C-alpha positions in Angstrom: 4.3 -16.6 26.8 6.2 -16.6 29.7 8.9 -13.7 30.6 12.3 -14.4 29.3 13.6 -12.9 32.5 11.8 -14.6 35.2 9.5 -17.1 33.6 6.0 -15.5 34.6 3.0 -16.6 32.7 2.1 -13.1 30.6 -0.8 -12.2 29.5 -1.7 -10.8 25.9 -2.5 -7.4 27.9 0.4 -7.2 29.8 2.9 -4.2 28.8 5.6 -5.5 31.1 6.1 -8.4 33.5 4.2 -7.9 37.3 6.9 -10.0 38.5 10.4 -8.9 37.4 9.2 -5.8 35.2 10.6 -6.6 32.2 9.3 -4.9 28.9 7.0 -7.2 27.4 7.4 -5.4 23.8 10.9 -5.5 24.0 10.8 -9.7 24.3 8.1 -9.8 21.7 10.7 -7.5 19.2 13.8 -10.5 20.5 11.4 -13.3 19.3 10.7 -11.6 16.0 14.4 -11.5 15.5 14.7 -15.2 15.6 12.0 -16.5 13.6 12.3 -16.9 9.8 9.8 -15.1 8.2 9.0 -17.5 5.0 7.2 -15.0 1.5 4.1 -16.7 0.1 5.5 -15.4 -3.0 8.3 -16.1 -5.3 10.8 -12.7 -6.0 10.4 -11.2 -9.4 11.7 -8.0 -11.0 8.2 -6.8 -12.3 5.5 -6.8 -10.4 2.7 -9.3 -10.7 -1.1 -8.3 -11.3 -3.7 -9.9 -9.7 -7.5 -9.1 -11.7 -10.0 -7.5 -9.5 -13.5 -8.0 -11.1 -15.2 -4.5 -10.8 -18.6 -4.0 -8.7 -19.7 -2.1 -5.5 -19.2 -1.5 -2.3 -19.4 0.6 1.1 -16.4 3.2 1.0 -15.2 4.8 4.4 -16.1 3.8 8.0 -20.0 3.8 8.7 -21.1 5.7 5.3 -24.1 3.8 4.5 -24.8 6.3 1.9 -21.4 6.1 0.2 -21.8 3.3 -2.3 -19.4 3.1 -4.6 -19.3 1.5 -8.3 -15.5 0.4 -9.4 -14.7 -0.9 -13.1 -12.3 -3.8 -13.0 -9.0 -3.4 -12.9 -5.2 -5.1 -12.0 -3.3 -4.6 -9.0 0.0 -5.5 -7.6 0.1 -8.7 -6.0 2.2 -6.7 -3.1 3.5 -3.5 -3.0 6.9 -2.8 -5.2 9.8 -4.2 -3.8 13.3 -3.1 -3.5 14.0 -5.6 -6.5 11.4 -4.4 -8.5 12.0 -0.8 -8.4 16.3 -1.0 -8.8 15.6 -3.5 -12.0 13.4 -0.3 -13.5 15.0 2.9 -12.3 18.7 1.4 -11.9 18.4 2.5 -8.3 17.3 2.0 -4.7 16.3 5.2 -2.6 14.9 2.9 0.3 16.9 2.9 3.7 15.4 -0.3 5.4 17.2 -2.2 2.7 16.4 -5.9 1.5 15.9 -6.9 -2.2 12.2 -8.5 -1.1 11.0 -5.4 1.0 9.0 -2.7 0.1 10.9 -0.2 -1.8 10.5 3.2 0.2 11.9 6.7 0.7 9.8 7.3 -2.4 7.7 10.2 -3.2 4.5 10.7 -5.4 6.1 12.1 -8.3 8.9 9.3 -8.3 6.2 6.4 -8.1 4.8 7.9 -11.1 7.7 7.9 -12.6 8.3 4.3 -11.9 4.5 3.6 -13.2 5.5 5.2 -16.9 9.1 3.8 -17.0 7.8 0.3 -16.2 5.2 0.6 -19.0 7.5 1.6 -21.5 10.0 -1.7 -20.6 6.8 -3.7 -21.3 5.5 -1.7 -24.5 2.8 -0.6 -23.1 1.0 2.5 -23.4 2.2 5.0 -21.0 -0.7 6.5 -18.1 1.0 9.4 -17.3 2.3 12.8 -19.1 3.0 16.3 -18.5 2.1 17.9 -21.8 3.6 15.7 -24.6 6.2 14.2 -22.2 5.8 10.9 -20.9 9.8 10.2 -19.6 8.5 12.0 -16.3 12.1 11.3 -14.3 13.7 14.3 -16.2 11.6 16.5 -13.9 12.8 17.8 -10.4 9.8 16.3 -7.8 9.7 20.3 -6.5 9.5 21.3 -10.1 5.6 23.6 -10.6 5.0 21.2 -13.8 3.9 18.0 -11.6 0.9 20.3 -11.3 -0.3 20.1 -14.8 0.1 16.0 -14.6 -2.8 14.1 -16.2 -3.5 10.5 -16.7 -5.2 8.6 -19.3 -7.3 5.7 -17.5 -7.9 4.1 -20.5 -4.2 3.6 -21.2 -2.6 0.3 -20.5 0.2 1.1 -18.9 0.9 1.0 -14.8 -0.5 3.6 -12.9 -1.0 4.4 -9.1 -4.7 3.1 -7.8 -7.0 5.7 -7.3 -8.4 5.5 -3.5 -11.5 4.0 -4.2 -9.5 1.1 -6.0 -7.0 0.8 -3.3 -10.1 0.6 -0.4 -12.0 -2.4 -2.4 -9.1 -4.2 -3.5 -8.4 -3.6 0.4 -11.6 -5.4 1.4 -11.6 -8.4 -1.1 -13.0 -7.1 -4.4 -16.3 -9.0 -5.2 -15.5 -11.6 -1.9 -15.4 -8.6 0.6 -16.0 -9.6 4.0 -16.5 -7.1 7.0 -13.0 -6.8 8.1 -10.9 -4.0 10.4 -7.8 -5.1 7.9 -7.1 -6.5 5.0 -8.2 -10.1 5.1 -8.8 -10.4 9.0 -10.2 -8.5 12.0 -6.8 -10.4 13.5 -4.1 -7.8 12.5 -1.6 -9.5 13.7 -2.4 -12.4 11.0 -2.1 -10.5 7.7 -0.1 -7.0 9.1 3.7 -5.8 10.1 2.7 -2.6 12.3 3.5 -1.0 15.2 3.6 -3.8 17.7 5.3 -6.6 15.9 7.3 -5.1 13.6 10.4 -4.3 15.2 10.7 -1.4 14.1 11.3 -2.5 10.7 10.1 -2.9 7.4 10.0 -7.3 6.4 9.6 -8.8 3.3 6.8 -8.6 1.4 4.1 -11.4 1.5 5.1 -12.8 4.8 1.8 -12.1 6.1 -1.0 -13.5 5.2 -3.1 -12.1 2.1 -6.5 -11.4 1.8 -9.9 -12.9 -0.3 -8.1 -11.6 -3.6 -4.4 -12.8 -2.5 -3.5 -9.6 -2.1 -0.5 -8.9 0.5 0.6 -6.4 2.9 -2.4 -3.8 2.0 -2.1 -3.3 5.6 0.9 -2.1 7.3 4.5 -2.9 5.9 4.3 0.5 4.2 2.1 2.7 3.4 1.0 3.2 0.4 0.4 6.3 -2.3 -2.6 6.8 -4.3 -3.5 8.7 -7.5 -5.9 10.8 -6.0 -5.4 14.7 -4.2 -6.5 14.6 -0.6 -10.1 15.6 0.5 -13.2 15.2 2.3 -15.1 12.0 0.7 -18.1 13.1 -1.2 -21.5 11.4 0.5 -23.4 9.5 -1.9 -23.5 7.4 -4.4 -20.1 7.1 -6.6 -19.4 5.6 -9.7 -15.1 4.8 -10.3 -14.7 8.4 -8.6 -10.7 9.7 -9.2 -11.0 12.4 -6.5 -10.7 15.7 -6.4 -9.2 17.4 -9.8 -7.4 20.0 -7.6 -5.3 19.8 -4.3 -1.5 20.1 -2.8 -1.9 16.5 -0.9 -1.9 13.0 -2.1 -4.1 10.3 -0.2 -2.3 7.4 1.2 -3.3 4.0 2.6 -2.8 0.6 4.5 -0.4 1.9 7.5 2.8 0.7 8.2 5.6 -0.6 10.3 5.6 2.3 12.4 1.9 2.8 12.5 -0.5 1.9 15.5 -3.6 -1.0 14.6 -5.4 2.1 13.5 -3.8 3.6 11.0 -3.9 0.0 9.2 -7.3 -0.4 8.7 -8.6 -1.0 5.8 -10.5 2.6 5.8 -8.1 4.7 7.3 -6.9 7.8 5.2 -4.2 10.4 5.8 -2.1 12.5 3.0 1.0 13.7 2.1 2.8 16.7 0.2 3.8 14.7 -3.7 7.3 15.7 -2.0 7.3 13.9 0.9 8.8 10.6 1.6 10.0 8.2 4.7 10.9 4.7 5.3 7.5 3.6 6.1 5.8 5.1 2.9 6.0 3.1 -0.8 3.5 2.3 -3.6 2.1 -0.7 -5.5 1.2 -0.1 -9.4 -2.4 -0.7 -10.8 -4.0 -0.8 -14.7 -6.9 -0.6 -16.1 -8.9 -3.5 -17.8 -9.9 -2.4 -21.2 -13.9 -3.1 -22.6 -14.7 -3.0 -18.9 -18.2 -5.0 -17.6 -19.1 -4.1 -14.8 
């Protein structure tokens, strides 16, 4: 690209124009505003689910002995959008408004409540319960009763993916190829992140998908997982659901605010279940009953 101020030819590594000193990042942000990004998926009121055949993969970064077996499951084609969240919950808590942008400013408890409400709307058996209660929207996120939440992984309803399911899907499932990001080693092709986002989220599926046809697994908004945050065990695992107790939950994928390292398929961080921000959302998952590896 050429400098918009003095027309000097700029290299990718320049942060400022060496001729006039103008900010290259600001120029790129201005150019991004003027480009219409077309989504690869049609707007929908409920998440479109993609089948992921079970298999094995090496979880994490440089962990040759951590071979993980994952059962088949379904996962949302994109993060849950504001259109979808409002259809189910009749409200939109997002700060960065747009019907086909990912919903954000949703904490872990609210994401769980969404899953159960969507399951009930689709006449499916809810996965989550606190005691005998499945309408979890009646509980305040700060309530200690959330420590009693259980997940029935054999139920037909919607749920959050486990951390292992999320990473397996991000890597492409049985079609996985070594790549730092979901579908490519070139982050700009597959993710909205700190250097190309113009400091905002974007409509889902306006970047390329991965081998499974999943979009925004890296970048746009980080995504809640079911698991409590903790050190990954060493050695082989079969369909892990994470630690049984903890105070933080895993979030994956990085966001429009993050650097490239935080958007890799193996980067992991945690947040309190009541935590929410404009760069944190979620996508839904469903178990496949009668799994065959």
